[in-house]
C-alpha positions in Angstrom: 30.5 -172.1 -130.3 27.1 -172.6 -131.9 26.3 -169.9 -134.4 24.9 -167.0 -132.5 22.0 -166.3 -134.8 20.9 -169.9 -134.6 21.2 -169.9 -130.9 19.0 -166.7 -130.6 16.4 -168.3 -132.8 16.3 -171.6 -130.9 16.3 -170.4 -127.3 13.8 -168.7 -125.1 13.6 -165.0 -124.4 14.9 -165.7 -120.9 18.0 -167.4 -122.4 18.5 -164.5 -124.8 18.4 -162.0 -121.9 21.0 -164.0 -119.9 23.1 -164.8 -123.0 23.2 -161.2 -124.2 23.9 -159.8 -120.7 26.3 -162.3 -119.2 27.9 -164.5 -121.8 30.9 -162.2 -122.6 31.7 -162.2 -118.9 31.2 -166.0 -118.6 33.6 -166.5 -121.5 36.2 -164.2 -120.0 35.9 -165.6 -116.5 36.3 -169.1 -117.8 39.4 -168.1 -119.7 37.9 -168.8 -123.1 39.4 -165.8 -124.9 39.0 -167.2 -128.4 35.2 -167.4 -128.1 35.2 -164.0 -126.4 37.0 -162.5 -129.4 34.7 -164.3 -131.8 31.5 -163.1 -130.0 32.5 -159.4 -129.9 33.3 -159.4 -133.6 30.0 -161.1 -134.5 27.6 -158.5 -136.1 24.6 -160.6 -135.1 25.6 -160.4 -131.5 26.2 -156.7 -131.6 22.8 -156.0 -133.3 20.9 -158.3 -130.9 22.4 -156.7 -127.8 21.8 -153.1 -129.0 18.2 -153.9 -129.9 17.4 -155.8 -126.7 15.2 -153.6 -124.4 17.3 -154.5 -121.3 20.7 -153.6 -122.8 21.7 -151.2 -125.6 24.9 -149.7 -126.9 26.3 -148.7 -123.5 25.9 -152.3 -122.2 27.6 -153.6 -125.4 30.5 -151.2 -125.0 31.0 -152.4 -121.4 31.6 -156.0 -122.8 34.8 -154.7 -124.4 36.0 -153.2 -121.1 36.8 -156.8 -119.9 40.0 -156.5 -122.0 41.3 -154.0 -119.5 41.5 -156.6 -116.7 45.1 -157.1 -115.7 44.7 -160.9 -115.7 43.9 -160.8 -119.4 47.4 -159.5 -120.3 49.0 -162.7 -118.8 46.6 -165.2 -120.3 48.2 -167.6 -122.8 45.4 -166.9 -125.4 45.9 -163.1 -125.2 46.2 -161.8 -128.8 47.3 -158.2 -129.1 46.1 -157.8 -132.7 42.6 -159.2 -131.8 42.5 -156.9 -128.8 43.4 -154.0 -131.0 40.5 -154.9 -133.4 38.0 -155.1 -130.5 39.1 -151.8 -129.1 38.6 -150.2 -132.5 35.1 -151.7 -132.6 34.4 -150.3 -129.1 35.7 -146.9 -130.2 33.4 -146.9 -133.3 30.5 -147.8 -131.0 31.4 -144.9 -128.7 31.6 -142.4 -131.5 28.2 -143.7 -132.8 26.4 -144.0 -129.5 24.5 -140.7 -129.9 23.2 -142.0 -133.2 22.4 -145.6 -132.1 20.6 -144.4 -129.1 18.1 -142.8 -131.5 18.2 -145.2 -134.4 19.4 -148.7 -133.8 19.0 -149.6 -137.5 22.1 -147.6 -138.3 24.5 -150.0 -136.6 25.9 -151.4 -139.9 26.3 -148.0 -141.6 27.9 -146.4 -138.5 30.5 -149.3 -138.1 31.3 -149.4 -141.8 31.6 -145.6 -142.1 34.2 -145.6 -139.3 36.0 -148.9 -139.9 35.9 -149.6 -143.7 39.5 -148.7 -144.3 40.9 -151.1 -141.6 42.3 -154.3 -143.1 42.1 -156.3 -139.9 40.4 -159.7 -140.8 38.2 -159.6 -137.7 36.8 -156.2 -138.7 36.4 -156.9 -142.4 34.6 -160.2 -141.6 32.2 -158.3 -139.3 31.6 -155.6 -141.9 31.0 -158.3 -144.5 28.5 -160.0 -142.1 26.7 -156.6 -141.8 26.6 -156.3 -145.6 24.5 -159.6 -145.7 21.8 -158.0 -143.4 18.3 -158.3 -144.8 17.3 -154.9 -143.5 17.2 -151.8 -145.7 20.2 -149.5 -145.0 22.6 -147.1 -146.6 26.0 -148.7 -146.7 29.0 -146.3 -146.8 31.5 -147.3 -149.5 34.4 -145.4 -147.8 35.3 -144.5 -144.2 33.6 -141.1 -144.4 32.8 -140.9 -140.7 35.2 -140.0 -137.9 37.4 -143.0 -137.2 38.0 -144.6 -133.8 41.5 -144.6 -132.2 41.6 -140.9 -132.7 41.3 -138.3 -130.0 37.5 -138.0 -130.1 35.7 -140.4 -127.7 32.0 -139.2 -127.6 29.8 -136.5 -129.1 27.0 -135.3 -126.9 23.9 -134.0 -128.7 20.9 -132.4 -127.0 21.3 -128.6 -126.7 19.3 -126.7 -129.3 21.7 -123.8 -129.4 25.5 -123.2 -128.9 27.1 -124.7 -125.8 28.7 -122.0 -123.8 30.0 -123.5 -120.6 31.1 -126.9 -119.2 32.4 -128.4 -115.9 33.2 -131.9 -114.8 32.3 -133.5 -111.4 35.2 -134.3 -109.1 34.8 -138.1 -109.7 35.2 -137.6 -113.4 32.0 -139.5 -114.2 29.6 -136.6 -115.1 29.7 -133.2 -116.8 27.3 -130.3 -116.8 26.9 -128.0 -119.7 25.3 -124.6 -120.2 23.8 -123.3 -123.4 22.3 -120.4 -125.3 19.1 -122.4 -125.2 18.8 -121.1 -121.5 19.3 -124.6 -120.1 22.0 -126.7 -118.4 22.3 -130.5 -119.0 24.0 -133.1 -116.9 25.8 -135.9 -118.9 27.1 -139.3 -118.1 30.7 -139.3 -119.4 31.0 -143.1 -119.4 27.9 -143.7 -121.5 27.3 -140.4 -123.3 23.7 -140.3 -122.1 21.9 -137.2 -120.8 20.9 -137.4 -117.1 19.1 -134.1 -116.4 18.0 -130.9 -118.0 18.0 -127.8 -115.7 15.4 -125.2 -116.6 15.1 -121.8 -114.8 17.2 -119.2 -116.5 15.3 -116.8 -118.7 18.3 -116.0 -120.9 21.4 -117.9 -122.2 23.6 -119.7 -119.6 27.2 -118.4 -119.9 29.1 -120.0 -117.0 29.0 -123.0 -114.7 31.0 -124.5 -111.8 30.6 -127.5 -109.6 31.1 -127.8 -105.8 34.0 -129.9 -104.6 31.7 -132.6 -103.3 30.1 -132.9 -106.7 26.6 -132.5 -105.4 25.8 -129.0 -106.5 26.5 -126.6 -109.4 26.2 -122.9 -109.8 25.4 -121.2 -113.2 25.6 -117.6 -114.5 23.3 -116.2 -117.1 22.6 -113.3 -119.4 19.5 -112.8 -117.1 22.0 -111.1 -114.6 21.5 -113.9 -112.1 23.3 -117.0 -110.8 21.5 -120.2 -109.8 22.5 -123.0 -107.5 21.4 -126.5 -108.6 21.2 -129.9 -106.9 22.9 -132.3 -109.3 21.4 -135.4 -107.6 17.8 -134.3 -108.0 17.9 -131.7 -110.8 16.2 -129.1 -108.6 17.0 -125.4 -108.3 18.2 -124.4 -104.7 18.9 -120.7 -104.8 18.9 -117.6 -107.1 21.6 -115.0 -106.5 20.6 -111.4 -107.5 23.0 -108.4 -107.5 24.7 -108.0 -110.8 23.3 -105.2 -113.0 24.4 -106.9 -116.3 25.1 -110.3 -117.7 27.1 -112.8 -115.6 30.0 -114.0 -117.6 32.1 -116.2 -115.3 31.9 -118.1 -112.0 34.2 -120.1 -109.8 33.8 -121.9 -106.4 36.2 -121.9 -103.5 37.9 -125.2 -102.6 35.8 -125.5 -99.4 32.6 -125.3 -101.4 31.2 -122.5 -99.3 31.7 -119.4 -101.5 31.5 -118.5 -105.2 32.9 -115.6 -107.2 31.2 -114.2 -110.3 32.3 -111.8 -113.0 29.9 -109.6 -115.0 29.4 -107.2 -117.8 28.8 -104.6 -115.1 32.7 -104.6 -114.8 32.6 -106.1 -111.3 33.1 -109.4 -109.5 31.0 -110.5 -106.5 31.8 -113.0 -103.8 28.7 -115.0 -102.6 28.0 -117.2 -99.6 26.6 -120.4 -101.2 24.9 -121.5 -97.9 23.0 -118.3 -97.2 22.9 -116.7 -100.7 24.2 -113.4 -99.4 26.7 -111.2 -101.2 30.0 -110.8 -99.3 32.2 -108.5 -101.4 32.0 -106.5 -104.6 35.4 -106.2 -106.4 35.8 -103.0 -108.4 38.8 -102.2 -110.7 38.2 -103.5 -114.2 37.2 -100.8 -116.7 35.3 -103.2 -118.9 33.4 -106.5 -118.8 34.8 -109.3 -116.6 34.8 -112.4 -118.7 36.8 -115.0 -116.8 37.7 -115.9 -113.2 39.6 -118.6 -111.3 40.4 -119.2 -107.6 43.7 -120.4 -106.2 43.8 -123.8 -104.6 44.1 -122.4 -101.1 40.9 -120.4 -101.7 42.5 -117.1 -100.6 42.9 -115.4 -104.0 41.2 -115.1 -107.4 42.3 -114.0 -110.8 40.0 -112.3 -113.3 40.2 -111.5 -117.0 38.5 -108.6 -118.7 37.7 -106.9 -121.9 40.0 -104.2 -120.7 42.8 -106.5 -121.9 44.1 -107.1 -118.4 44.0 -109.7 -115.6 43.8 -108.8 -111.9 44.7 -110.8 -108.8 42.4 -110.3 -105.8 42.5 -111.1 -102.1 39.3 -112.9 -101.3 39.6 -112.3 -97.6 40.0 -108.5 -97.8 38.6 -107.6 -101.2 41.8 -105.8 -102.2 43.5 -105.9 -105.6 47.0 -107.4 -105.5 48.3 -107.3 -109.1 47.4 -106.2 -112.5 48.8 -108.3 -115.4 49.3 -106.4 -118.7 50.5 -108.0 -121.9 47.5 -109.1 -124.0 46.7 -106.8 -126.9 43.0 -107.7 -126.9 40.2 -108.9 -124.6 41.1 -111.6 -122.0 38.5 -114.4 -122.5 39.7 -117.3 -120.3 41.9 -118.0 -117.3 43.0 -121.1 -115.3 45.4 -121.6 -112.3 47.9 -124.3 -111.9 47.3 -126.8 -109.1 50.2 -125.4 -107.0 48.6 -121.9 -107.2 51.8 -120.3 -108.4 51.0 -119.8 -112.1 48.0 -118.9 -114.3 47.3 -119.2 -118.0 45.1 -116.8 -119.9 43.5 -116.8 -123.3 42.7 -113.8 -125.4 41.1 -112.4 -128.5 44.6 -111.6 -129.7 44.8 -115.4 -130.6 47.4 -116.1 -127.9 47.7 -117.6 -124.5 50.0 -116.3 -121.8 51.5 -118.0 -118.7 51.9 -115.7 -115.7 53.8 -116.0 -112.4 51.2 -115.2 -109.7 53.9 -114.5 -107.1 55.8 -111.8 -109.1 53.2 -110.7 -111.7 55.6 -111.5 -114.6 54.9 -113.1 -117.9 56.6 -116.5 -118.4 55.4 -117.7 -121.9 53.3 -116.7 -124.8 51.7 -119.5 -126.7 51.0 -118.9 -130.4 49.2 -121.3 -132.7 45.5 -120.5 -132.8 44.4 -118.6 -135.9 41.4 -117.0 -134.2 40.6 -115.8 -130.6 41.1 -118.2 -127.7 37.9 -118.7 -125.9 38.6 -121.4 -123.2 41.5 -122.9 -121.3 42.0 -125.7 -118.7 45.0 -127.1 -116.9 45.7 -130.8 -116.3 45.8 -132.0 -112.6 49.6 -132.4 -112.7 50.0 -128.8 -113.8 52.2 -129.7 -116.7 49.8 -129.2 -119.7 46.9 -127.0 -120.7 44.2 -127.3 -123.3 42.7 -124.3 -125.1 39.7 -123.9 -127.3 39.4 -121.3 -130.0 37.1 -119.6 -132.6 39.2 -121.5 -135.2 37.1 -124.6 -134.2 40.0 -126.4 -132.7 41.5 -127.3 -129.4 45.2 -127.4 -128.7 47.2 -129.1 -126.0 50.2 -127.2 -124.7 53.3 -128.1 -122.6 53.4 -125.5 -119.8 57.1 -126.3 -119.0 58.4 -125.7 -122.5 55.7 -123.6 -124.2 55.4 -126.0 -127.1 52.2 -127.3 -128.8 51.6 -131.0 -128.3 48.4 -131.8 -130.2 45.6 -130.1 -132.2 42.1 -131.5 -131.8 39.8 -131.2 -134.9 36.2 -132.2 -134.9 34.0 -129.3 -134.0 32.4 -127.5 -137.0 32.0 -124.2 -135.1 33.9 -122.1 -132.5 34.9 -123.9 -129.3 33.4 -122.1 -126.3 34.3 -124.2 -123.2 36.6 -126.9 -122.0 37.2 -129.0 -118.9 39.6 -131.8 -118.0 38.7 -135.0 -116.1 40.4 -135.4 -112.6 42.7 -138.2 -113.9 44.0 -135.8 -116.6 43.4 -138.3 -119.4 40.3 -136.8 -121.1 38.8 -133.4 -121.8 35.3 -132.3 -122.7 34.6 -129.3 -124.9 31.5 -127.3 -125.8 31.0 -125.6 -129.1 28.9 -123.2 -131.2 27.9 -126.3 -133.2 25.5 -127.2 -130.3 27.5 -130.3 -129.3 30.0 -131.4 -126.7 32.9 -133.7 -127.5 35.0 -135.9 -125.2 38.6 -136.2 -126.2 41.5 -138.5 -125.3 44.5 -136.4 -124.2 47.0 -139.2 -124.3 46.7 -140.2 -127.9 47.7 -138.3 -131.0 47.1 -140.8 -133.7 44.2 -140.5 -136.1 43.0 -142.9 -138.9 42.5 -141.5 -142.4 39.0 -140.2 -143.1 37.9 -139.5 -146.7 38.4 -135.7 -147.2 39.2 -133.4 -150.0 37.6 -130.1 -149.8 38.7 -127.7 -147.0 35.3 -126.1 -146.6 31.7 -127.4 -146.7 30.6 -129.3 -149.7 27.6 -127.4 -151.1 26.8 -129.1 -154.4 27.3 -132.5 -156.1 26.3 -134.2 -159.4 27.0 -137.6 -160.9 27.9 -138.4 -164.5 25.3 -140.3 -166.6 27.5 -143.4 -166.6 27.5 -143.4 -162.8 31.3 -143.7 -162.7 32.2 -140.2 -161.6 30.9 -137.4 -159.4 31.7 -133.7 -159.2 31.4 -131.6 -156.0 31.5 -127.9 -155.4 32.6 -126.3 -152.1 33.0 -123.2 -150.0 36.7 -123.5 -150.7 35.9 -122.0 -154.2 36.8 -125.2 -156.0 35.2 -128.2 -157.7 36.5 -131.7 -157.5 36.0 -134.7 -159.8 35.8 -138.1 -158.0 36.0 -141.7 -159.1 32.9 -143.4 -157.7 34.3 -146.8 -157.9 37.4 -146.1 -155.8 36.5 -142.9 -154.0 39.7 -141.2 -155.3 40.0 -137.6 -156.5 40.6 -137.2 -160.2 40.8 -133.4 -160.8 40.4 -130.1 -159.0 38.8 -127.2 -160.9 39.9 -123.7 -160.0 38.5 -120.5 -161.3 35.7 -119.2 -159.1 36.7 -116.4 -156.8 34.0 -117.2 -154.2 32.3 -120.4 -152.9 30.7 -122.8 -155.4 27.0 -123.1 -154.7 25.6 -125.3 -157.6 26.7 -127.8 -160.2 25.2 -129.8 -163.0 26.6 -132.2 -165.6 25.6 -132.4 -169.3 23.9 -135.5 -170.5 26.9 -136.7 -172.4 29.0 -136.6 -169.2 31.7 -134.5 -170.8 31.0 -131.0 -169.3 29.8 -129.5 -166.1 28.4 -126.1 -165.2 28.9 -124.5 -161.9 27.4 -121.5 -160.1 29.1 -119.3 -157.5 28.8 -116.6 -155.0 31.0 -114.5 -157.4 27.7 -114.0 -159.4 29.0 -116.1 -162.4 28.5 -119.6 -163.9 31.4 -121.5 -165.5 31.3 -124.3 -168.0 34.0 -126.9 -167.6 35.5 -129.7 -169.7 35.5 -132.8 -167.4 38.0 -134.7 -169.6 40.7 -131.9 -169.6 39.8 -129.9 -166.6 39.8 -126.7 -168.6 37.3 -123.8 -168.4 35.1 -123.3 -171.5 32.9 -120.3 -170.8 32.1 -117.8 -168.0 28.5 -116.7 -167.9 27.9 -113.2 -166.6 24.5 -111.6 -166.1 23.2 -112.2 -162.6 23.6 -109.3 -160.2 23.9 -111.5 -157.1 25.0 -115.0 -156.1 24.1 -117.9 -158.3 22.4 -120.5 -156.1 21.1 -123.2 -158.5 21.6 -124.6 -161.9 20.1 -127.3 -164.2 20.8 -128.4 -167.7 18.2 -129.3 -170.4 18.1 -133.0 -171.5 19.6 -132.2 -174.9 22.6 -130.6 -173.2 22.3 -127.4 -175.1 20.8 -125.0 -172.5 21.1 -124.4 -168.7 18.9 -122.5 -166.3 20.3 -120.8 -163.3 18.7 -119.3 -160.1 20.1 -116.4 -158.2 19.9 -114.2 -155.1 18.9 -111.4 -157.5 15.4 -113.1 -157.5 15.6 -114.2 -161.1 16.3 -117.2 -163.2 18.2 -117.1 -166.5 18.3 -119.5 -169.4 21.7 -119.8 -171.1 22.9 -121.2 -174.4 25.7 -123.6 -173.6 27.1 -123.7 -177.1 27.5 -119.9 -177.5 27.6 -118.6 -173.9 24.7 -116.2 -174.5 21.7 -115.4 -172.3 18.3 -116.5 -173.8 15.7 -115.5 -171.2 15.3 -113.9 -167.8 12.5 -115.2 -165.6 11.0 -112.7 -163.1 8.3 -113.6 -160.5 9.8 -114.6 -157.2 9.8 -112.0 -154.5 13.0 -113.3 -152.8 16.1 -115.3 -153.6 15.8 -118.3 -156.0 17.4 -121.3 -154.2 16.7 -124.3 -156.4 15.8 -125.3 -159.9 15.0 -128.5 -161.9 14.0 -129.1 -165.5 11.3 -131.6 -166.7 12.6 -134.6 -168.7 11.1 -133.2 -172.0 13.1 -130.0 -171.5 10.1 -127.8 -171.9 9.5 -126.7 -168.3 11.4 -125.8 -165.2 10.5 -125.6 -161.5 12.1 -123.2 -159.1 12.1 -122.9 -155.3 12.6 -119.6 -153.4 13.1 -118.0 -150.1 9.6 -116.5 -150.7 8.4 -120.0 -149.5 7.0 -120.8 -153.0 7.8 -122.9 -156.0 7.1 -121.7 -159.6 6.7 -123.8 -162.8 8.0 -122.0 -165.9 7.6 -122.6 -169.7 11.2 -122.6 -171.0 10.0 -122.0 -174.6 8.1 -118.8 -173.9 9.5 -117.6 -170.5 6.0 -117.5 -169.0 5.0 -118.6 -165.5 2.5 -121.6 -165.4 1.9 -122.3 -161.7 2.8 -121.1 -158.2 3.0 -123.8 -155.5 2.2 -122.7 -152.0 2.5 -124.8 -148.8 5.9 -124.5 -147.2 6.1 -122.3 -144.1 9.7 -121.4 -144.7 12.4 -121.1 -147.4 12.3 -123.7 -150.2 15.9 -124.9 -150.6 15.8 -127.9 -152.9 13.7 -129.4 -155.7 13.8 -132.5 -158.0 11.4 -133.8 -160.7 10.4 -137.5 -161.2 11.6 -139.1 -164.4 8.1 -139.1 -165.9 7.9 -135.3 -165.4 4.6 -135.5 -163.6 5.7 -134.8 -160.0 8.3 -132.8 -158.1 9.6 -133.0 -154.6 10.8 -130.0 -152.6 12.8 -129.5 -149.4 12.5 -126.6 -147.1 13.8 -124.9 -144.0 10.5 -125.8 -142.4 12.1 -129.3 -141.9 9.7 -131.0 -144.4 9.6 -132.2 -147.9 6.5 -131.9 -150.1 5.5 -133.9 -153.2 3.6 -131.9 -155.9 1.5 -132.8 -158.9 3.0 -130.7 -161.8 -0.1 -131.1 -164.0 -2.6 -129.8 -161.4 -0.4 -127.8 -159.0 -1.8 -129.7 -156.0 0.2 -131.0 -153.0 0.3 -134.9 -152.8 2.3 -135.6 -149.6 4.2 -133.9 -146.8 7.2 -135.9 -145.6 8.0 -135.4 -141.9 11.0 -136.8 -140.1 13.9 -134.3 -140.3 14.6 -132.3 -137.2 16.4 -129.5 -139.0 16.4 -127.7 -142.4 16.3 -129.8 -145.6 19.0 -128.6 -148.0 19.1 -131.3 -150.7 16.8 -133.8 -152.5 17.3 -136.3 -155.3 15.0 -138.9 -156.9 15.9 -142.5 -158.0 15.8 -143.3 -161.7 12.6 -145.4 -161.3 10.8 -142.4 -159.7 9.7 -144.4 -156.7 12.1 -143.1 -154.0 13.8 -139.9 -153.0 16.7 -139.1 -150.7 17.0 -135.9 -148.7 19.9 -134.3 -146.8 19.4 -132.1 -143.7 21.0 -130.0 -141.1 20.2 -132.7 -138.6 23.2 -134.6 -140.2 21.0 -137.3 -141.8 20.3 -138.6 -145.2 16.8 -140.0 -145.4 15.3 -142.3 -148.0 11.6 -141.9 -148.7 9.0 -144.0 -150.5 7.3 -141.5 -152.9 4.3 -143.8 -153.3 3.4 -144.1 -149.6 5.2 -141.2 -148.0 7.0 -143.4 -145.5 10.7 -143.2 -144.5 12.6 -146.3 -145.6 16.2 -145.8 -144.3 18.4 -143.2 -142.7 22.2 -142.5 -142.4 23.6 -140.1 -139.9 26.9 -138.3 -140.7 29.1 -136.4 -138.3 28.1 -133.0 -139.9 25.1 -131.4 -141.6 24.4 -132.7 -145.1 24.3 -130.0 -147.8 23.9 -131.9 -151.0 23.2 -135.3 -152.4 22.8 -137.1 -155.8 21.8 -140.6 -156.9 23.6 -142.6 -159.6 21.8 -144.1 -162.6 22.0 -147.5 -160.9 19.5 -146.2 -158.4 21.5 -147.5 -155.4 24.7 -145.5 -155.3 24.4 -142.2 -153.5 26.9 -139.3 -153.1 26.4 -136.7 -150.4 28.5 -133.7 -149.2 28.6 -132.4 -145.7 29.6 -129.3 -143.7 33.1 -130.5 -142.9 34.2 -130.9 -146.6 33.7 -134.7 -146.6 32.1 -136.5 -149.4 30.1 -139.6 -148.5 29.7 -142.5 -151.0 26.9 -144.9 -150.0 25.0 -147.8 -151.5 21.4 -148.7 -150.8 21.2 -152.3 -149.6 18.4 -154.7 -148.6 15.7 -153.8 -151.2 15.0 -154.2 -154.8 15.8 -151.4 -157.1 
């Protein structure tokens, strides 16, 4: 096969369109599996197809689906190892689809971040080919992103606030989600793309259900109403008024003609979906109704309540049939088995319970979640159930034995909703992290991802020789890493609360850390021992920097002050007062004579370290200043803010030089390259961005799976270390441009 890149260069745009769109199918249909394997491990082909206006990442992923054809399994050229490699590439593309749909330049970094640890020759050759790309990009040095062949298939981004409800269409091809942003969104489960946004509710959406024909959905809201939507057009059909408080739950009868809703007014109501009229009001619960499900025959419904009970109702007469007692806290979720004989409930008591609907007896209690259970769904065969929890996980349970089968990790906030596809093979979950995730219920294997800290990584610094990095975390520890191998060298214990800041002395032998325990600690990096504890701040220490001679350090605190410390004696030298709110960031000029601090009062201040006096106040940010760094010549500083921007300042005049726009969420970290020409920033939008300080333009971007809290640049100017909200540490290298 002619080299793909040469072919694209030589042929017309018409040929390119046909080649990109049809050639994988042509190869497969002609039985040429060897060239098919080669094509789909060719980075140039992947990049060209993703960037072509008529195709994209979803079209590329479909090329790999040809491997599922039954005829392929019997073909003499079938190679199970190559097929495994292709499926892993397809999985990596699926996990990265939400990123690549927004930024196609990240193809190389996303594939490497998810596949770097795999030693398959096809994958390594593809990653090496990506490395030769002439584009500017941030290349992960370790597999610090979620790996394929795990349980996670897709992440759906789009909601601005927590996702609170989700339901899947009967054909298993689409899902609808409700959110605290007052909207619902319809998603394509095969491609990960958003199809519609439904606007209309005035308050958060709390519940959603889909009619059996898959054409309509009904939603409940904190605005006390329910709304019926057309899923084919995105239009609103009806509004149901009647509840006097928030609607918490909704379910639709199997014939699609009626719906039942539960509310904070302690009642349930049965509605006629065709006319909009209220048919029954069910009274009996003594507290909010939070969950409801209907039996498959459509004759009964079970409800869960904050009164710690469940109740079974007759939908034809409105009477109460049973009350189920057993939970010791609020009932938050309920689902009924397909045969209508059992129901499973989740509770704030951290457990689930399986009930016999014919006798009212309890069959099993499922223990395992560490926090309240918030959602539950049952597989179509009635043999398994999946639950979501405030502990950020989902668990798959065997309903016949009561045992736990799998735990699904990936959300970085509480799980609020879950639904299972009709084939029982996948589940979709919604979370307080504003995302939905699609999971594979059949697999339990996961590939290793570079981890170390158990909580968010909040601070990171690199040794002057560029060979090691130290990170601080919400798990109260610091860790020393080898930048050449990515391995962990030491763990430093001593702080009683989360570590919030860290800096390394110029000789690379010591580090100082700040903590929410109001102290700083000086560490020996060679032995791992603690040298000093610095007491003096009355509140959390949020930032720290060391003078170029390594003899002093300055710290910022939530007590609104900065303090200058003698690192040789442990004594306090100065206290700097002036900020009207928390100090969040600090940096020292290369001559060691001045320091700049950022604060929640939206300002930065320049201080004289020799006299303790204030030199300038920098105004311009419209929200908290969270990060600051100074150029190597000491003439400029760059700051990051919760207003989503960065600003470049002239330290000699106090004037603003540039505003850098591009992040869609708060900026928490910033670092400058040793030549002073570029800066990198980390944000709650999960990206690291590289900026040109001379022009203000964005050069490159890398998207992680979680918000970025901290970053640092090695002395070589191209090695970057960043820590994220999951506890992962990312090691990256800037490729494709001169230092």
